[in-house]
N, C-alpha and C positions, 0 to 999 in steps of 0.2 A: 430134685433139690438143687437150687443154684450153686454157682462158685462160691458165695461168700458162707452159706450154710455147710459147704463141703469142707471149706476151710475151717471153720469154726468146729465142725465135728473131729477134724484131724486133731485141732490143738486140745479138745476134750479128751481125746483118746490118749494123748501124750501125757497130759496131766494126770490121768487116771494111773496110766502105767508107772510114773514117777511116785504117785501116792501110794501105790501097792507095794513098791520098791521100800518107801520109807517103813511103812507098816512091818514089813518082812524083818527088816533090819533094826528098828528100834520102837516098834509099837504104834498102836493107834493114837496115843496121845501126843507122840513127837510129829506124826504125820499132821494132826489137825492143828497143833500149834504152828508148826511151819507154814501151812496154807492160809491161817489167819495171819500170822504175821506179815506173809506176802501181799495178802488183800491190803492191810494197814499200810505197807510201804507204798502201794499203788495208790491209795487215797491220799498219802501225805506226798507224793511225789519223789520219795526216796528211790535211789537204783536198787534193782533187784539183784544184779548181777555184778561182779567186778572182782578187783583184788582185794584181798583181806589185808587189814593193817600188819605191817612187818613188826615181828616183835623187836626190840631194841636189845643189843648185846649187852650182856653183864658186865 
């Protein structure tokens, strides 16, 4: 396997671990929805990570 394939395998492993954690914590539907939403964000060019909007004080 070349370096690129090894790198891709490591990323796939990490995604799998995160997916398993999400399933354990919140179920399959949450994990699938999150991964689908992430794919949609990639297609639309939206950021995948970053700051959450701060709530306004009451």
